[in-house]
N, C-alpha and C positions, 0 to 999 in steps of 0.2 A: 680369297684373298684382296688385301685395301686393292682399286686401281693406283696409279702413281704417273705423279706428271713431271721427272724431270727439267729445267732451265738451270742452262748453264754458257757461261760467255767468258766475249778476251774480260780483263778487268776493267769497271771500268764505262761497263757497257750499257747496261741497262737491267740485270737482270734479277735488281732488287725492284727496282719498280717498274717493274710487269710485272711482279707476284700482287706489287699494291694495287692492282690494277684486275686485274684480273684474279684475283682471294675474293676480294669482300662483293662479288660480280657472283664468285659461284658461291653465296650464302646467302644471297638475296635471290639465288634460285631454289632453294634448296636441299640446300647439299651438305651436309656433316664432313667439312674440310679439316686435315692436323698439315702442315709445317715445321716442315723442318729447315734448316742452317750448313750446310756443310764448308767452311776452312777450318780452315789454316793456320788461321797466327787466329791470335785471339779481338773480341772489339776492342775497340778502344775505351780507358776508362768513365768521357760524357759519354757513351753512348746506352742508348735507355735500356733498362728490363726487352727478357720477351714473351710476350704479349701472350697469353697464356694461348695454352694448347698450341704454341712456338718451340720448340725444341734445336735448342745449337750446341751441333754438332764441331766439336779443335780435336779438332789432333795434331796438333806441330809437328813431327814426328814423322812425314808421312807425305806426299801427297794426292790433295783432298779427293780422285778419283779413289786414289788406292785404296784411300781410306773408306770413303763408298762401298770395292765391290766386297771387303770386310766386316760391315758395320750393317749393310742396309738389313737383313733380316729383320738382325735384333729391328729393326727398327717400322720394319712394316712391323713385325707382331706389338711395336705398342701403337701403332693408328688403329689395328686391331676394329673396323667396329664399323670406322667411317666410311665416308662413303670418295672421300679420295686428299687421297694425303699428293702436298704439293713440296720436293725438293729442289734445293734450293744450290750448286755449286759450281766450282771454279776450275774449267781445264788448263790448269796452267801452264802443261809445258804443251801442248798441245800437241801432243804423245801416245795418250791418251786417251779411251771411250767413254763420256762421262753416262751414259747410256744403256740402262738393261735392253731388254732387246725386248719385255714387254710394257713397259713403259712409255707416257707420250716425251718423249725429244725436244729440246727446245733451246734451239740455240740464236740468243744475241747477240747481238754485230753492230761497231758502233760506224755507221756510215761515216765518217768521218776521218776516221783509218786509215785512207785509201786504195783504190782500185784492186792493189798487191794481198792487202791483203787475204786476203781470200784464202787466195792463195797459200798460204803462214800455217792457218790456223787448220789445218789439221783433222782429225776425224771427230771432234766438234763438232766441223759445221761436213763434211760426207756421214755421216751417221746421221746425222736428228730426225725430225720428221718437218719439225717448219723454223722458219726463222724469218726474226724478226728483227727485222734495222731500227734505230736504235737514234737520232738524233735530225731527222729528217728534213728541218726546220733548220738548219748547217745547213745544206748544202743545197740544190736547184736543180732544177727537173731533171735535166737533159743527165747532171750526175745521178742524183735517184735510177735515172735509168741502167748503163753502165756499172750500177755498184747490184742492181736485178743482174742481168749479167757478166756477167765475173764468178758471182754469189753462183745462177746455173751454170757452169761452165765447173765446176768442181761437183757438182753435182748437179745433176738436168733434170727434174722430178719436185727440187724442191721443192712446199710452201709458202712463198716468202710475206711477211707486211711488215706495216709501217707504227713507228711507233710512238706518238710523241709522250714520253713519260711521266713530263711538268703541265700539257692541259690535261689530255685521258685520251688523245686523241685517238685514234689508230686499237683501239682498246676493244672492243668492243667486237670488231670481227680477229682478232681472235681470241675474243672471249667463246666467239660464234661453233672458229676450231674447234677448242678442250673438247665444248659440250656435248658437240653432238661428236666426238670419238669419245667420249660419256655414252652418251644414250644405245651407241652399238656395242657395248660392258664393256671402253674400259681398258684394251686388253688381253689374252690368254698365254698358256705355254710355259712353258720352264721359262726362268726366271735367273738368265746367262748375262757375260757387259755383249756387246755386242763388237765390242774388238779384243783383240788379247791385250791385255794391260803388260806392257813395259818390265824388265827383268827390277822387282823388291825394288833393289836399293844397287843403287851404283858406286859407286868408290870413295866419288864425291860428296854420298851422300851421308860417311856416315860418321859423322864428325869430327871427323879431323881437315886440315888447312889450308897443310904444308904441299907444295908443287912436286909435280911428281912420283905422287904417289905410284905410278901404277910397277912403275919401273921397279920400284922395295921388292 
């Protein structure tokens, strides 16, 4: 089965910026890369068309993590023959774990989000293998240290990197970590989600709008 790298994070935290640095680096290293993006809303009308080899998965009815768990086997089958599959998703409810067991799970987080943010993102941080902190140019060195401490308070053995998505500074260190994981075998074993997904639908997720429907 093709090695899988899953990048997830809070909205606008730099998932796409990270992959724009990682994917060309993997290709320069001679690896055949297939990329995919799991969205819960369609791209804007003025968005450029997907690049060749890039799969755009849109599921407007389900959260991205539930959609990922449902469709991942098909996506892996389509990527068969590649050296690595990269998948960008967003665990928007912060209750799901978007990372399968045999994937390399990368969580991106915005350093300007405040020191309380790591305690609010749930399994995205608790179950990831690597955390990439973006926008380091927007905070002081002391704030970086304090934020990293807040991350490790949630996940003590976390590997933490800092990435400037505009300049690419810090991308080499992340790429080295990813390549080391691929060279070591790229994950093995059964493909399962690292945390049980919450109930697939809540009452308010059924397309209804009225208040008090739980009392009906």
